[in-house]
DRENPA-795653 format. One record per residue (C-alpha): x, y, z; residue number from 1. Coordinates in Angstrom, 3 decimals, padded with zeros to 6 digits. Example, Ala and Ser with C-alpha at 12.3 -4.5 7.8 and 13.67 -1.06 7.14 Angstrom:
<nodes>
u->012.300&v->-004.500&w->007.800&i->1
u->013.670&v->-001.060&w->007.140&i->2
</nodes>
This chain:
<nodes>
u->-025.650&v->150.607&w->-080.563&i->1
u->-025.766&v->146.797&w->-080.437&i->2
u->-028.748&v->145.359&w->-078.544&i->3
u->-028.661&v->141.829&w->-077.152&i->4
u->-031.367&v->139.927&w->-075.311&i->5
u->-031.908&v->136.218&w->-074.724&i->6
u->-035.012&v->134.382&w->-073.548&i->7
u->-034.751&v->130.988&w->-071.876&i->8
u->-037.285&v->128.321&w->-072.933&i->9
u->-037.841&v->127.211&w->-069.344&i->10
u->-041.571&v->127.543&w->-069.931&i->11
u->-044.081&v->128.979&w->-072.400&i->12
u->-044.243&v->132.695&w->-073.154&i->13
u->-046.870&v->134.680&w->-071.284&i->14
u->-048.751&v->137.945&w->-071.600&i->15
u->-046.149&v->139.372&w->-069.227&i->16
u->-043.356&v->138.454&w->-071.638&i->17
u->-045.223&v->140.100&w->-074.509&i->18
u->-045.979&v->143.378&w->-072.750&i->19
u->-042.793&v->143.629&w->-070.707&i->20
u->-040.171&v->142.266&w->-073.115&i->21
u->-041.250&v->141.447&w->-076.673&i->22
u->-042.920&v->144.774&w->-077.374&i->23
u->-039.890&v->146.827&w->-076.259&i->24
u->-037.635&v->144.465&w->-078.248&i->25
u->-039.735&v->145.017&w->-081.380&i->26
u->-039.171&v->148.759&w->-081.031&i->27
u->-035.371&v->148.395&w->-081.250&i->28
u->-034.362&v->145.991&w->-084.003&i->29
u->-031.479&v->147.829&w->-085.683&i->30
u->-028.259&v->145.939&w->-084.885&i->31
u->-030.249&v->143.774&w->-082.455&i->32
u->-029.484&v->140.152&w->-081.598&i->33
u->-032.380&v->138.309&w->-079.980&i->34
u->-031.685&v->134.744&w->-078.991&i->35
u->-033.246&v->131.720&w->-077.383&i->36
u->-030.920&v->130.571&w->-074.617&i->37
u->-031.765&v->126.888&w->-074.847&i->38
u->-028.489&v->125.938&w->-073.146&i->39
u->-029.559&v->127.858&w->-070.042&i->40
u->-032.704&v->125.699&w->-069.928&i->41
u->-030.504&v->122.665&w->-069.250&i->42
u->-029.169&v->123.855&w->-065.885&i->43
u->-031.918&v->121.927&w->-064.082&i->44
u->-033.394&v->118.483&w->-064.901&i->45
u->-035.325&v->118.608&w->-068.165&i->46
u->-036.955&v->116.373&w->-070.784&i->47
u->-035.505&v->116.685&w->-074.300&i->48
u->-038.877&v->116.575&w->-076.072&i->49
u->-040.522&v->119.453&w->-074.206&i->50
u->-037.337&v->121.528&w->-074.436&i->51
u->-037.259&v->121.071&w->-078.210&i->52
u->-040.974&v->121.878&w->-078.466&i->53
u->-040.702&v->125.006&w->-076.291&i->54
u->-037.739&v->126.226&w->-078.324&i->55
u->-039.664&v->125.801&w->-081.591&i->56
u->-042.754&v->127.485&w->-080.142&i->57
u->-040.728&v->130.400&w->-078.777&i->58
u->-038.892&v->130.850&w->-082.088&i->59
u->-042.193&v->131.072&w->-083.946&i->60
u->-043.699&v->133.428&w->-081.369&i->61
u->-040.748&v->135.817&w->-081.640&i->62
u->-041.422&v->136.091&w->-085.347&i->63
u->-045.162&v->136.399&w->-084.773&i->64
u->-044.464&v->139.246&w->-082.331&i->65
u->-042.751&v->141.180&w->-085.122&i->66
u->-039.066&v->140.603&w->-084.374&i->67
u->-038.177&v->139.501&w->-087.902&i->68
u->-036.072&v->142.607&w->-088.617&i->69
u->-033.582&v->141.651&w->-085.899&i->70
u->-031.050&v->138.812&w->-085.889&i->71
u->-032.824&v->135.812&w->-084.342&i->72
u->-030.848&v->132.779&w->-083.218&i->73
u->-030.722&v->129.694&w->-081.034&i->74
u->-027.834&v->129.886&w->-078.614&i->75
u->-026.977&v->126.185&w->-078.985&i->76
u->-026.521&v->126.590&w->-082.762&i->77
u->-023.815&v->129.260&w->-082.351&i->78
u->-020.787&v->127.319&w->-081.020&i->79
u->-018.770&v->130.436&w->-080.222&i->80
u->-020.930&v->130.837&w->-077.100&i->81
u->-019.762&v->127.622&w->-075.441&i->82
u->-016.195&v->128.021&w->-076.707&i->83
u->-015.797&v->131.461&w->-075.141&i->84
u->-017.558&v->130.301&w->-071.994&i->85
u->-014.710&v->127.881&w->-071.249&i->86
u->-012.086&v->130.591&w->-071.689&i->87
u->-014.019&v->132.747&w->-069.254&i->88
u->-014.351&v->129.840&w->-066.813&i->89
u->-010.567&v->129.853&w->-066.798&i->90
u->-010.787&v->133.499&w->-065.757&i->91
u->-013.571&v->133.224&w->-063.155&i->92
u->-013.083&v->132.323&w->-059.476&i->93
u->-015.188&v->129.925&w->-057.427&i->94
u->-015.826&v->132.595&w->-054.820&i->95
u->-017.599&v->134.723&w->-057.416&i->96
u->-019.850&v->131.892&w->-058.542&i->97
u->-020.567&v->130.874&w->-054.945&i->98
u->-022.150&v->134.283&w->-054.421&i->99
u->-024.577&v->134.041&w->-057.345&i->100
u->-028.066&v->134.423&w->-055.884&i->101
u->-029.895&v->132.303&w->-058.463&i->102
u->-027.515&v->129.391&w->-057.861&i->103
u->-028.251&v->129.604&w->-054.144&i->104
u->-032.007&v->129.827&w->-054.669&i->105
u->-032.346&v->127.016&w->-057.208&i->106
u->-029.954&v->124.790&w->-055.275&i->107
u->-031.569&v->125.365&w->-051.869&i->108
u->-032.793&v->122.142&w->-050.287&i->109
u->-031.177&v->119.904&w->-052.900&i->110
u->-028.499&v->117.325&w->-052.170&i->111
u->-026.792&v->118.172&w->-055.456&i->112
u->-027.287&v->120.294&w->-058.558&i->113
u->-025.970&v->120.228&w->-062.092&i->114
u->-022.570&v->121.800&w->-062.568&i->115
u->-024.100&v->123.902&w->-065.342&i->116
u->-026.315&v->125.654&w->-062.775&i->117
u->-023.120&v->126.765&w->-061.046&i->118
u->-021.308&v->127.872&w->-064.202&i->119
u->-024.114&v->129.274&w->-066.352&i->120
u->-023.428&v->132.888&w->-065.262&i->121
u->-020.118&v->132.483&w->-067.095&i->122
u->-021.945&v->131.295&w->-070.203&i->123
u->-024.201&v->134.332&w->-069.833&i->124
u->-021.074&v->136.506&w->-069.752&i->125
u->-019.882&v->134.842&w->-072.973&i->126
u->-023.303&v->135.447&w->-074.542&i->127
u->-022.820&v->139.158&w->-073.917&i->128
u->-019.121&v->139.711&w->-074.544&i->129
u->-019.171&v->137.974&w->-077.938&i->130
u->-021.202&v->140.849&w->-079.400&i->131
u->-019.220&v->143.685&w->-077.790&i->132
u->-022.198&v->145.752&w->-076.643&i->133
u->-021.332&v->149.026&w->-074.937&i->134
u->-024.448&v->148.930&w->-072.765&i->135
u->-026.549&v->146.118&w->-071.308&i->136
u->-030.102&v->146.978&w->-070.210&i->137
u->-030.817&v->144.859&w->-067.152&i->138
u->-033.397&v->144.497&w->-064.412&i->139
u->-032.525&v->144.044&w->-060.766&i->140
u->-032.882&v->140.250&w->-060.974&i->141
u->-030.001&v->139.999&w->-063.472&i->142
u->-027.789&v->142.848&w->-062.279&i->143
u->-025.482&v->140.510&w->-060.357&i->144
u->-024.796&v->138.477&w->-063.503&i->145
u->-023.926&v->141.569&w->-065.538&i->146
u->-021.606&v->142.747&w->-062.774&i->147
u->-019.846&v->139.371&w->-063.051&i->148
u->-019.628&v->139.859&w->-066.826&i->149
u->-017.897&v->143.202&w->-066.285&i->150
u->-015.522&v->141.716&w->-063.716&i->151
u->-014.525&v->138.859&w->-066.036&i->152
u->-013.998&v->141.200&w->-068.991&i->153
u->-011.834&v->143.552&w->-066.927&i->154
u->-009.777&v->140.692&w->-065.461&i->155
u->-009.276&v->139.058&w->-068.852&i->156
u->-008.203&v->142.360&w->-070.420&i->157
u->-005.743&v->143.082&w->-067.599&i->158
u->-004.271&v->139.586&w->-067.711&i->159
u->-004.112&v->138.847&w->-071.428&i->160
u->-004.626&v->142.125&w->-073.264&i->161
u->-007.525&v->144.230&w->-074.444&i->162
u->-010.016&v->141.911&w->-076.113&i->163
u->-013.436&v->142.622&w->-074.665&i->164
u->-015.587&v->145.710&w->-074.552&i->165
u->-016.596&v->146.215&w->-070.928&i->166
u->-020.325&v->146.973&w->-071.056&i->167
u->-022.019&v->149.564&w->-068.902&i->168
u->-025.089&v->148.531&w->-066.938&i->169
u->-028.122&v->150.647&w->-067.799&i->170
u->-031.651&v->150.607&w->-066.471&i->171
u->-034.026&v->149.872&w->-069.352&i->172
u->-037.101&v->151.936&w->-070.059&i->173
u->-039.882&v->150.586&w->-067.905&i->174
u->-042.056&v->148.118&w->-069.781&i->175
u->-045.382&v->146.853&w->-068.538&i->176
u->-044.908&v->144.930&w->-065.301&i->177
u->-047.472&v->142.134&w->-065.349&i->178
u->-048.051&v->140.243&w->-062.141&i->179
u->-049.472&v->136.780&w->-061.531&i->180
u->-053.283&v->136.797&w->-061.600&i->181
u->-053.538&v->134.425&w->-058.639&i->182
u->-050.617&v->135.866&w->-056.648&i->183
u->-050.356&v->139.512&w->-057.722&i->184
u->-047.361&v->140.213&w->-055.492&i->185
u->-045.079&v->138.233&w->-057.823&i->186
u->-044.401&v->138.576&w->-061.536&i->187
u->-046.243&v->136.457&w->-064.067&i->188
u->-043.754&v->133.724&w->-064.927&i->189
u->-043.376&v->131.449&w->-067.914&i->190
u->-041.774&v->128.889&w->-065.587&i->191
u->-044.863&v->128.642&w->-063.364&i->192
u->-047.845&v->127.713&w->-065.509&i->193
u->-051.272&v->127.755&w->-063.946&i->194
u->-054.322&v->129.906&w->-063.363&i->195
u->-052.165&v->132.958&w->-062.686&i->196
u->-050.373&v->133.039&w->-066.044&i->197
u->-051.994&v->133.954&w->-069.357&i->198
u->-050.028&v->132.131&w->-072.040&i->199
u->-049.663&v->133.776&w->-075.431&i->200
u->-051.293&v->130.771&w->-077.085&i->201
u->-054.159&v->130.385&w->-074.608&i->202
u->-057.465&v->130.269&w->-076.540&i->203
u->-059.982&v->133.048&w->-075.766&i->204
u->-062.144&v->130.867&w->-073.503&i->205
u->-059.116&v->130.006&w->-071.365&i->206
u->-058.110&v->133.670&w->-071.179&i->207
u->-061.629&v->134.584&w->-070.070&i->208
u->-061.669&v->131.875&w->-067.412&i->209
u->-058.287&v->132.892&w->-065.975&i->210
u->-059.160&v->136.580&w->-065.862&i->211
u->-062.574&v->135.866&w->-064.334&i->212
u->-060.762&v->134.131&w->-061.466&i->213
u->-058.105&v->136.828&w->-061.040&i->214
u->-057.561&v->137.908&w->-057.451&i->215
u->-058.993&v->141.302&w->-056.479&i->216
u->-060.125&v->142.153&w->-052.914&i->217
u->-063.287&v->142.636&w->-050.842&i->218
u->-063.635&v->146.391&w->-051.396&i->219
u->-067.090&v->147.386&w->-052.683&i->220
u->-066.874&v->151.145&w->-052.327&i->221
u->-067.425&v->153.648&w->-055.145&i->222
u->-063.670&v->153.980&w->-055.660&i->223
u->-062.891&v->150.253&w->-055.438&i->224
u->-061.482&v->150.206&w->-058.978&i->225
u->-058.319&v->152.212&w->-058.363&i->226
u->-054.567&v->151.682&w->-058.512&i->227
u->-052.828&v->151.081&w->-055.180&i->228
u->-050.014&v->148.575&w->-055.460&i->229
u->-049.626&v->148.097&w->-051.726&i->230
u->-053.281&v->147.913&w->-050.661&i->231
u->-054.836&v->146.574&w->-053.907&i->232
u->-052.187&v->144.580&w->-055.814&i->233
u->-054.679&v->142.448&w->-057.749&i->234
u->-056.798&v->145.375&w->-058.906&i->235
u->-053.695&v->147.395&w->-059.756&i->236
u->-052.382&v->144.514&w->-061.846&i->237
u->-055.630&v->144.309&w->-063.813&i->238
u->-055.570&v->148.054&w->-064.405&i->239
u->-051.952&v->147.845&w->-065.616&i->240
u->-052.836&v->145.029&w->-068.026&i->241
u->-055.860&v->146.927&w->-069.305&i->242
u->-053.822&v->150.049&w->-070.026&i->243
u->-050.926&v->148.115&w->-071.592&i->244
u->-053.386&v->146.357&w->-073.923&i->245
u->-054.854&v->149.637&w->-075.100&i->246
u->-057.966&v->149.726&w->-072.940&i->247
u->-059.209&v->152.462&w->-070.626&i->248
u->-060.435&v->152.225&w->-067.017&i->249
u->-062.736&v->155.222&w->-067.490&i->250
u->-066.190&v->154.541&w->-066.133&i->251
u->-065.326&v->151.201&w->-064.500&i->252
u->-066.778&v->150.994&w->-060.997&i->253
u->-067.067&v->147.252&w->-060.289&i->254
u->-064.609&v->144.389&w->-060.410&i->255
u->-066.886&v->142.500&w->-062.787&i->256
u->-066.775&v->145.365&w->-065.261&i->257
u->-063.008&v->145.681&w->-064.817&i->258
u->-062.428&v->141.997&w->-065.514&i->259
u->-064.684&v->142.103&w->-068.565&i->260
u->-062.804&v->145.107&w->-069.956&i->261
u->-059.422&v->143.491&w->-069.311&i->262
u->-060.559&v->140.263&w->-070.963&i->263
u->-061.740&v->142.071&w->-074.097&i->264
u->-058.474&v->144.033&w->-074.313&i->265
u->-056.260&v->140.969&w->-073.814&i->266
u->-058.159&v->138.852&w->-076.340&i->267
u->-057.943&v->141.696&w->-078.865&i->268
u->-054.156&v->141.781&w->-078.444&i->269
u->-053.652&v->138.014&w->-078.530&i->270
u->-055.935&v->137.073&w->-081.435&i->271
u->-053.841&v->138.649&w->-084.237&i->272
u->-050.639&v->137.352&w->-082.617&i->273
u->-052.072&v->133.846&w->-082.490&i->274
u->-053.170&v->134.041&w->-086.115&i->275
u->-049.658&v->135.062&w->-087.184&i->276
u->-048.300&v->132.213&w->-085.073&i->277
u->-050.584&v->129.692&w->-086.799&i->278
u->-049.545&v->130.954&w->-090.226&i->279
u->-045.857&v->130.669&w->-089.351&i->280
u->-046.228&v->127.289&w->-087.629&i->281
u->-047.735&v->125.950&w->-090.845&i->282
u->-044.409&v->126.672&w->-092.562&i->283
u->-041.680&v->125.495&w->-090.156&i->284
u->-039.097&v->125.531&w->-092.935&i->285
u->-039.509&v->129.298&w->-093.187&i->286
u->-038.983&v->129.742&w->-089.438&i->287
u->-035.927&v->127.458&w->-089.510&i->288
u->-034.540&v->129.465&w->-092.421&i->289
u->-034.865&v->132.755&w->-090.547&i->290
u->-033.064&v->131.266&w->-087.552&i->291
u->-030.369&v->129.650&w->-089.681&i->292
u->-029.603&v->132.983&w->-091.353&i->293
u->-029.501&v->134.638&w->-087.950&i->294
u->-027.146&v->131.994&w->-086.599&i->295
u->-024.836&v->132.436&w->-089.591&i->296
u->-024.780&v->136.171&w->-088.923&i->297
u->-023.994&v->135.542&w->-085.236&i->298
u->-021.031&v->133.384&w->-086.208&i->299
u->-019.725&v->136.089&w->-088.537&i->300
u->-019.886&v->138.664&w->-085.764&i->301
u->-018.698&v->136.554&w->-082.834&i->302
u->-015.922&v->134.444&w->-084.395&i->303
u->-013.405&v->137.333&w->-084.557&i->304
u->-014.010&v->137.998&w->-080.854&i->305
u->-013.460&v->134.330&w->-079.972&i->306
u->-010.338&v->134.205&w->-082.167&i->307
u->-008.926&v->137.279&w->-080.451&i->308
u->-009.553&v->135.730&w->-077.025&i->309
u->-007.916&v->132.468&w->-078.062&i->310
u->-004.898&v->134.277&w->-079.420&i->311
u->-004.621&v->136.340&w->-076.250&i->312
u->-004.518&v->133.293&w->-073.959&i->313
u->-001.995&v->131.471&w->-076.155&i->314
u->-004.185&v->128.992&w->-078.039&i->315
</nodes>
């Protein structure tokens, strides 16, 4: 079964990305296409230099995280994505795009937004349909976009002939859900850097400082160190991180001891990853070669789908 997943370089990868996304991706690399959706990062104002740097860093981190057996690619280097996106724009309706929640949220309070913010769900649909997956694992935050993908595929097939595989939406196996250290009621985000996000390339002293300042609560009882997502979100988050990083909460009775254990576990996970990153970053030509081969493979797979769509619409 074809697996497809794209990460947007809207920020720097975090511990949450590693535990919740990269690890599960590394476990399924047969017929897997893992991309960096750099075009999606242009839907809001951006600086070219940081975008290029984040894309290079993310590419190297994906390899350092052990994803080298999959097909790795940069979305912008596979022109079939934008070509199919326009054909699907000619299939989509404004009413559908008006209802997209992320467009409403990111555009709220602004006098105007980039047109690409409005249309990028169609590009996301092209990203998916080019590889003809039968299933798309998706979280609740992206379900609306996959439903649009299905609607566009069905409408195109009815109007022009059977071209696209209509993917089923499936709920992925639950990965580690890592919350922000400073605001543990929201997910750790690569787009919001600060004291609440542990970046994959944070040095050990920075990791220790961030975890030492992680929000807990004022409970001092003998069972203070316990999981309770509603009443103790900060403590629960630390316990989740500890377990996901291979540590154990056994015998921990104080928040100081919990934070120390979490810090040791996180540093132990990040140190070998960071060493692999440094080795790869010292040889950027190797990283570029891996991506170039992946992008060539993507073109081989996706060009017949684009050609079939073009033929169907009369081009």
